[in-house]
N, C-alpha and C positions, 0 to 999 in steps of 0.2 A: 504494500500500500504506500509506503514511504517513497519507493522508487517512482510510482505513478505520480505522486504529488510533486516530486522533484522534477520529473520529466515534463509534466504539465506546466509547472512554474517556469522552467527554462524556456519552453516553447512560447509561453505567453510573454515572458520577459523579452524574448527576441522580437516579438511583434511590437511591444512598446518601444524598443530601441529603434525599430524601423519608423515608427510613428513620430519619433522625436527628430528625425533627420530627413524631412521630405526632400525629394529631388526638386530642384527649381525648374519649372517649365520655361522654355524660351518665351520671351516676350513677343506678342503678336505685333506686327507692324501697325503703326498708327495710320489713320486715313491720310494724314498729310505726307506719309512716306511712300504711299502708293501712287504711281504715276497716273495723273489724270488723263482723261481722254484727250488725244491730240488731234481733234477733228477741226481742220482748218480748210478753207475759210468758213467761218460761221456765217450763215445767210442773214442778211439784213434786208428788211423790206425797204425798197427804194422809194416808195411813195407812188401814188397814182400818176403824178406828173411825169415820172421817169419811165413809166411803162408805156411805150408808144406803139409797139407792134407785137405781133404774135411771136416773133423771134425773141423779144425781150422777155415775154412770159415764159417761153420755152427755156431760155437761159436761167431764169430764176428757178424754174421747176427742177432743172438739172442740178443746180447748186444745192437746193433744199434736199433733193434725193441723195446726193453724195454725202451730205452732212448726216442725214438720218441713217444711212447705211453704216457710216463710220461709227456713230454712237451705238447702234444696235450691235455691231461687231465687238466694240469695247465691252458693252454690258454682257454679251454672251461669253466673252473671255473671262471677265470677273466672276460671273456665275459658275463657270467651269472650275475656276481656281477655288472658289468657296466650297463647291461640292467635293472636290478632291481633298481639301483640308478637313471637311466634315467626315468623309470616309476614312481618312487616316486617323483621326481622333477616335472614331468608333472602333476601328481595328485595334487601337491601343487599349481601349476599354475592354474589348472582348478578350484580348491577350491577358490583361491584368486579371480579369475575372477567372479565366481558366487557370492561371498560375496560382491564384489564391485558393481556388477550389481544390486543386491538387495538393496544395500545402495543407489545407484543413483535412482533406481525406487521408493524406499520409500520416498526419498527426493522430487522427482518430484510429487508424489502423495500428499504429505503434502503441497507442494506449491500450487497445484491445489485446494486442499480442502480449503486452506487459502484464495485463490482468490475467491472461491465460497462464502465463509463466508462474504467477504468484499463486494460482489455484493448485498447481501441481506440487 
């Protein structure tokens, strides 16, 4: 019985030691550190007086479409990065949970084996 208590105490003590020294997670980049969308030129409505022909309207439409496509591509890229980061974080959590489950399972198996030894 004493051995079981000692083994359990040591195992729990090691968990407390781990809890006292948490690993520092890398800092996430601040929004100001992430490159903004570099979509140029930004369309500016020229005013009714400046639009004199269908060609002027078409030029404006092309400029707006290029800008919109650029912004959409930037947002798609940012979303893909965010998704990859989330998936990596989730994978780390799954790995942590599996390691801790194995740790607890091994600890319980050792405790049962010790109890069986003491019965004999």
